[in-house]
GUTI-476138 format. One record per atom (N, C-alpha, C, O): atom name; x, y, z; residue in one letter; residue number from 1. Coordinates in Angstrom, 1 decimal, always signed. Layout:
// residues N
REC   at       c1       c2       c3   aa     i
REC   CA        X        Y        Z    A   NUM
...
END
This chain:
// residues 70
REC   at       c1       c2       c3   aa     i
REC    N    +11.9    -14.0    +12.7    M     1
REC   CA    +12.8    -13.3    +11.8    M     1
REC    C    +12.0    -12.3    +11.0    M     1
REC    O    +11.0    -12.6    +10.4    M     1
REC    N    +12.4    -11.0    +11.1    N     2
REC   CA    +11.7     -9.9    +10.4    N     2
REC    C    +12.4     -9.6     +9.1    N     2
REC    O    +13.5     -9.0     +9.1    N     2
REC    N    +11.9    -10.1     +8.0    Q     3
REC   CA    +12.5     -9.9     +6.7    Q     3
REC    C    +11.9     -8.6     +6.0    Q     3
REC    O    +10.7     -8.5     +5.9    Q     3
REC    N    +12.8     -7.8     +5.5    T     4
REC   CA    +12.3     -6.6     +4.8    T     4
REC    C    +11.8     -7.0     +3.4    T     4
REC    O    +12.4     -7.7     +2.6    T     4
REC    N    +10.6     -6.4     +3.1    I     5
REC   CA    +10.0     -6.7     +1.8    I     5
REC    C    +10.5     -5.6     +0.8    I     5
REC    O    +10.4     -4.4     +1.1    I     5
REC    N    +10.9     -6.0     -0.4    T     6
REC   CA    +11.3     -5.1     -1.4    T     6
REC    C    +10.3     -5.3     -2.5    T     6
REC    O     +9.5     -6.2     -2.6    T     6
REC    N    +10.3     -4.4     -3.5    L     7
REC   CA     +9.4     -4.5     -4.6    L     7
REC    C     +9.7     -5.8     -5.4    L     7
REC    O     +8.7     -6.4     -5.9    L     7
REC    N    +10.9     -6.3     -5.4    E     8
REC   CA    +11.2     -7.5     -6.1    E     8
REC    C    +10.7     -8.7     -5.4    E     8
REC    O    +10.4     -9.7     -6.1    E     8
REC    N    +10.6     -8.7     -4.1    T     9
REC   CA    +10.2     -9.9     -3.3    T     9
REC    C     +8.8     -9.8     -2.8    T     9
REC    O     +8.3    -10.7     -2.2    T     9
REC    N     +8.1     -8.7     -3.2    A    10
REC   CA     +6.8     -8.4     -2.6    A    10
REC    C     +5.7     -9.4     -3.3    A    10
REC    O     +5.8     -9.7     -4.4    A    10
REC    N     +4.8     -9.8     -2.4    P    11
REC   CA     +3.7    -10.5     -3.0    P    11
REC    C     +2.8     -9.7     -3.8    P    11
REC    O     +3.0     -8.4     -3.9    P    11
REC    N     +1.8    -10.2     -4.5    E    12
REC   CA     +0.9     -9.5     -5.4    E    12
REC    C     +0.0     -8.5     -4.6    E    12
REC    O     -0.3     -7.4     -5.1    E    12
REC    N     -0.3     -8.8     -3.3    V    13
REC   CA     -1.2     -7.9     -2.5    V    13
REC    C     -0.3     -7.5     -1.3    V    13
REC    O     +0.2     -8.4     -0.6    V    13
REC    N     -0.3     -6.2     -1.0    L    14
REC   CA     +0.6     -5.7     +0.0    L    14
REC    C     -0.2     -4.9     +1.1    L    14
REC    O     -1.3     -4.3     +0.8    L    14
REC    N     +0.2     -5.0     +2.3    S    15
REC   CA     -0.4     -4.2     +3.4    S    15
REC    C     +0.2     -2.8     +3.4    S    15
REC    O     +1.1     -2.4     +2.7    S    15
REC    N     -0.5     -1.9     +4.2    R    16
REC   CA     +0.0     -0.5     +4.4    R    16
REC    C     +1.5     -0.5     +4.9    R    16
REC    O     +2.3     +0.2     +4.4    R    16
REC    N     +1.8     -1.4     +5.8    K    17
REC   CA     +3.1     -1.5     +6.4    K    17
REC    C     +4.1     -1.9     +5.3    K    17
REC    O     +5.2     -1.4     +5.2    K    17
REC    N     +3.7     -2.9     +4.5    D    18
REC   CA     +4.6     -3.3     +3.4    D    18
REC    C     +4.9     -2.2     +2.4    D    18
REC    O     +6.1     -1.9     +2.0    D    18
REC    N     +3.9     -1.4     +2.0    V    19
REC   CA     +4.1     -0.3     +1.0    V    19
REC    C     +4.9     +0.8     +1.6    V    19
REC    O     +5.8     +1.3     +1.0    V    19
REC    N     +4.6     +1.1     +2.9    A    20
REC   CA     +5.4     +2.2     +3.6    A    20
REC    C     +6.9     +1.8     +3.6    A    20
REC    O     +7.7     +2.6     +3.4    A    20
REC    N     +7.1     +0.5     +3.9    G    21
REC   CA     +8.5     +0.0     +3.9    G    21
REC    C     +9.2     +0.1     +2.6    G    21
REC    O    +10.3     +0.5     +2.5    G    21
REC    N     +8.5     -0.3     +1.5    I    22
REC   CA     +9.0     -0.2     +0.2    I    22
REC    C     +9.3     +1.2     -0.2    I    22
REC    O    +10.4     +1.5     -0.8    I    22
REC    N     +8.4     +2.1     +0.1    L    23
REC   CA     +8.6     +3.5     -0.2    L    23
REC    C     +9.6     +4.3     +0.8    L    23
REC    O     +9.9     +5.4     +0.5    L    23
REC    N     +9.9     +3.6     +1.9    K    24
REC   CA    +10.8     +4.2     +2.9    K    24
REC    C    +10.2     +5.4     +3.5    K    24
REC    O    +10.8     +6.4     +3.7    K    24
REC    N     +8.9     +5.3     +3.9    I    25
REC   CA     +8.1     +6.4     +4.5    I    25
REC    C     +7.3     +5.7     +5.7    I    25
REC    O     +7.2     +4.5     +5.7    I    25
REC    N     +6.8     +6.6     +6.5    G    26
REC   CA     +6.0     +6.1     +7.6    G    26
REC    C     +4.5     +5.8     +7.1    G    26
REC    O     +4.1     +6.3     +6.1    G    26
REC    N     +3.9     +4.9     +7.9    I    27
REC   CA     +2.5     +4.6     +7.5    I    27
REC    C     +1.6     +5.8     +7.5    I    27
REC    O     +0.8     +5.9     +6.6    I    27
REC    N     +1.8     +6.7     +8.5    S    28
REC   CA     +0.9     +7.9     +8.5    S    28
REC    C     +1.2     +8.8     +7.3    S    28
REC    O     +0.3     +9.4     +6.8    S    28
REC    N     +2.4     +8.8     +6.8    T    29
REC   CA     +2.8     +9.6     +5.6    T    29
REC    C     +2.1     +9.0     +4.4    T    29
REC    O     +1.5     +9.7     +3.6    T    29
REC    N     +2.1     +7.7     +4.3    L    30
REC   CA     +1.4     +7.0     +3.3    L    30
REC    C     -0.1     +7.3     +3.3    L    30
REC    O     -0.7     +7.6     +2.3    L    30
REC    N     -0.7     +7.3     +4.5    D    31
REC   CA     -2.1     +7.6     +4.6    D    31
REC    C     -2.5     +9.0     +4.3    D    31
REC    O     -3.6     +9.3     +3.7    D    31
REC    N     -1.7    +10.0     +4.7    T    32
REC   CA     -2.0    +11.4     +4.6    T    32
REC    C     -1.5    +12.1     +3.4    T    32
REC    O     -2.1    +13.1     +2.9    T    32
REC    N     -0.3    +11.7     +2.9    R    33
REC   CA     +0.3    +12.4     +1.8    R    33
REC    C     +0.2    +11.8     +0.4    R    33
REC    O     +0.4    +12.5     -0.6    R    33
REC    N     -0.3    +10.6     +0.4    I    34
REC   CA     -0.4     +9.9     -0.9    I    34
REC    C     -1.9     +9.5     -1.1    I    34
REC    O     -2.3     +8.5     -0.5    I    34
REC    N     -2.7    +10.3     -1.8    P    35
REC   CA     -4.1    +10.0     -1.9    P    35
REC    C     -4.4     +8.8     -2.8    P    35
REC    O     -3.6     +8.4     -3.6    P    35
REC    N     -5.5     +8.2     -2.6    P    36
REC   CA     -5.9     +7.0     -3.4    P    36
REC    C     -5.9     +7.3     -4.9    P    36
REC    O     -5.8     +6.4     -5.7    P    36
REC    N     -6.2     +8.6     -5.3    A    37
REC   CA     -6.1     +8.9     -6.7    A    37
REC    C     -4.7     +8.7     -7.3    A    37
REC    O     -4.6     +8.4     -8.5    A    37
REC    N     -3.7     +8.8     -6.5    K    38
REC   CA     -2.3     +8.6     -7.0    K    38
REC    C     -1.8     +7.2     -6.8    K    38
REC    O     -1.0     +6.7     -7.6    K    38
REC    N     -2.3     +6.6     -5.7    L    39
REC   CA     -1.9     +5.2     -5.4    L    39
REC    C     -3.2     +4.4     -4.9    L    39
REC    O     -3.5     +4.5     -3.7    L    39
REC    N     -3.8     +3.7     -5.8    P    40
REC   CA     -5.1     +3.1     -5.5    P    40
REC    C     -5.0     +2.1     -4.4    P    40
REC    O     -3.9     +1.4     -4.2    P    40
REC    N     -6.1     +2.0     -3.6    R    41
REC   CA     -6.1     +1.1     -2.5    R    41
REC    C     -7.3     +0.1     -2.6    R    41
REC    O     -8.3     +0.4     -3.4    R    41
REC    N     -7.2     -1.0     -1.9    I    42
REC   CA     -8.4     -1.9     -1.9    I    42
REC    C     -8.8     -2.0     -0.4    I    42
REC    O     -8.0     -2.3     +0.5    I    42
REC    N    -10.1     -1.7     -0.2    K    43
REC   CA    -10.6     -1.7     +1.2    K    43
REC    C    -11.4     -2.9     +1.4    K    43
REC    O    -12.4     -3.2     +0.7    K    43
REC    N    -11.1     -3.7     +2.4    L    44
REC   CA    -11.8     -4.9     +2.8    L    44
REC    C    -12.2     -4.7     +4.2    L    44
REC    O    -11.5     -5.1     +5.1    L    44
REC    N    -13.4     -4.1     +4.4    G    45
REC   CA    -13.8     -3.7     +5.8    G    45
REC    C    -12.9     -2.6     +6.2    G    45
REC    O    -12.8     -1.6     +5.6    G    45
REC    N    -12.2     -2.8     +7.4    K    46
REC   CA    -11.3     -1.8     +7.9    K    46
REC    C     -9.8     -2.1     +7.4    K    46
REC    O     -8.9     -1.3     +7.6    K    46
REC    N     -9.6     -3.2     +6.7    T    47
REC   CA     -8.3     -3.5     +6.1    T    47
REC    C     -8.1     -2.8     +4.8    T    47
REC    O     -8.9     -2.8     +3.9    T    47
REC    N     -6.9     -2.3     +4.7    V    48
REC   CA     -6.5     -1.6     +3.4    V    48
REC    C     -5.3     -2.4     +2.8    V    48
REC    O     -4.4     -2.8     +3.5    V    48
REC    N     -5.4     -2.7     +1.5    R    49
REC   CA     -4.4     -3.4     +0.8    R    49
REC    C     -4.1     -2.7     -0.5    R    49
REC    O     -4.9     -1.9     -1.0    R    49
REC    N     -2.9     -3.0     -1.1    F    50
REC   CA     -2.4     -2.4     -2.3    F    50
REC    C     -2.0     -3.5     -3.2    F    50
REC    O     -1.5     -4.5     -2.8    F    50
REC    N     -2.2     -3.3     -4.5    L    51
REC   CA     -1.7     -4.2     -5.5    L    51
REC    C     -0.2     -3.8     -5.8    L    51
REC    O     +0.1     -2.7     -6.0    L    51
REC    N     +0.6     -4.8     -5.9    R    52
REC   CA     +2.0     -4.6     -6.2    R    52
REC    C     +2.2     -3.8     -7.6    R    52
REC    O     +3.0     -2.9     -7.7    R    52
REC    N     +1.3     -4.1     -8.5    T    53
REC   CA     +1.4     -3.5     -9.8    T    53
REC    C     +1.1     -2.0     -9.7    T    53
REC    O     +1.7     -1.2    -10.4    T    53
REC    N     +0.2     -1.6     -8.8    D    54
REC   CA     -0.2     -0.2     -8.6    D    54
REC    C     +1.0     +0.5     -7.9    D    54
REC    O     +1.3     +1.7     -8.3    D    54
REC    N     +1.7     -0.1     -7.0    V    55
REC   CA     +2.9     +0.5     -6.4    V    55
REC    C     +4.0     +0.7     -7.4    V    55
REC    O     +4.6     +1.7     -7.4    V    55
REC    N     +4.2     -0.3     -8.3    E    56
REC   CA     +5.2     -0.2     -9.4    E    56
REC    C     +4.9     +1.0    -10.3    E    56
REC    O     +5.7     +1.8    -10.6    E    56
REC    N     +3.6     +1.1    -10.7    K    57
REC   CA     +3.2     +2.2    -11.5    K    57
REC    C     +3.4     +3.6    -10.9    K    57
REC    O     +3.8     +4.5    -11.5    K    57
REC    N     +3.0     +3.6     -9.6    F    58
REC   CA     +3.2     +4.9     -8.8    F    58
REC    C     +4.7     +5.3     -8.8    F    58
REC    O     +5.0     +6.5     -9.0    F    58
REC    N     +5.6     +4.4     -8.6    L    59
REC   CA     +7.0     +4.7     -8.5    L    59
REC    C     +7.5     +5.1     -9.9    L    59
REC    O     +8.3     +6.1    -10.0    L    59
REC    N     +7.0     +4.5    -11.0    L    60
REC   CA     +7.5     +4.9    -12.3    L    60
REC    C     +7.0     +6.3    -12.7    L    60
REC    O     +7.7     +7.1    -13.3    L    60
REC    N     +5.7     +6.6    -12.2    R    61
REC   CA     +5.2     +8.0    -12.5    R    61
REC    C     +5.9     +9.1    -11.8    R    61
REC    O     +5.9    +10.2    -12.2    R    61
REC    N     +6.6     +8.7    -10.7    H    62
REC   CA     +7.2     +9.8     -9.9    H    62
REC    C     +8.7     +9.8    -10.0    H    62
REC    O     +9.4    +10.4     -9.2    H    62
REC    N     +9.2     +9.1    -11.0    R    63
REC   CA    +10.7     +9.2    -11.3    R    63
REC    C    +11.0    +10.5    -11.8    R    63
REC    O    +10.3    +11.1    -12.6    R    63
REC    N    +12.2    +11.0    -11.4    I    64
REC   CA    +12.7    +12.3    -11.9    I    64
REC    C    +13.7    +11.9    -13.0    I    64
REC    O    +14.6    +11.1    -12.8    I    64
REC    N    +13.6    +12.6    -14.1    G    65
REC   CA    +14.5    +12.4    -15.2    G    65
REC    C    +14.1    +11.2    -16.1    G    65
REC    O    +14.9    +10.8    -17.0    G    65
REC    N    +12.9    +10.7    -15.9    A    66
REC   CA    +12.4     +9.6    -16.8    A    66
REC    C    +12.1    +10.2    -18.1    A    66
REC    O    +11.7    +11.4    -18.3    A    66
REC    N    +12.1     +9.3    -19.1    E    67
REC   CA    +11.8     +9.8    -20.5    E    67
REC    C    +10.4    +10.3    -20.5    E    67
REC    O     +9.5     +9.8    -19.9    E    67
REC    N    +10.2    +11.4    -21.2    G    68
REC   CA     +8.9    +12.0    -21.4    G    68
REC    C     +8.5    +13.0    -20.3    G    68
REC    O     +7.5    +13.6    -20.4    G    68
REC    N     +9.4    +13.1    -19.3    Q    69
REC   CA     +9.2    +14.1    -18.2    Q    69
REC    C    +10.0    +15.4    -18.5    Q    69
REC    O    +11.2    +15.2    -18.9    Q    69
REC    N     +9.5    +16.5    -18.2    A    70
REC   CA    +10.2    +17.8    -18.3    A    70
REC    C    +11.1    +18.0    -17.1    A    70
REC    O    +11.8    +19.0    -17.1    A    70
END
């Protein structure tokens, strides 16, 4: 059974596939359009992981109409 991961059900550490699914983008878009300076990554050899808290912060920083944004 293939269950979709949402930010609410996500574990603390996420794969590239998990993050791409949460953001509703392709993995290649995640890799090429969102630099590590904007969404930090953890590299373990060839494996890349993301912290759920970093994904949450990324989403909050990119909200349109959020308080404090012009």
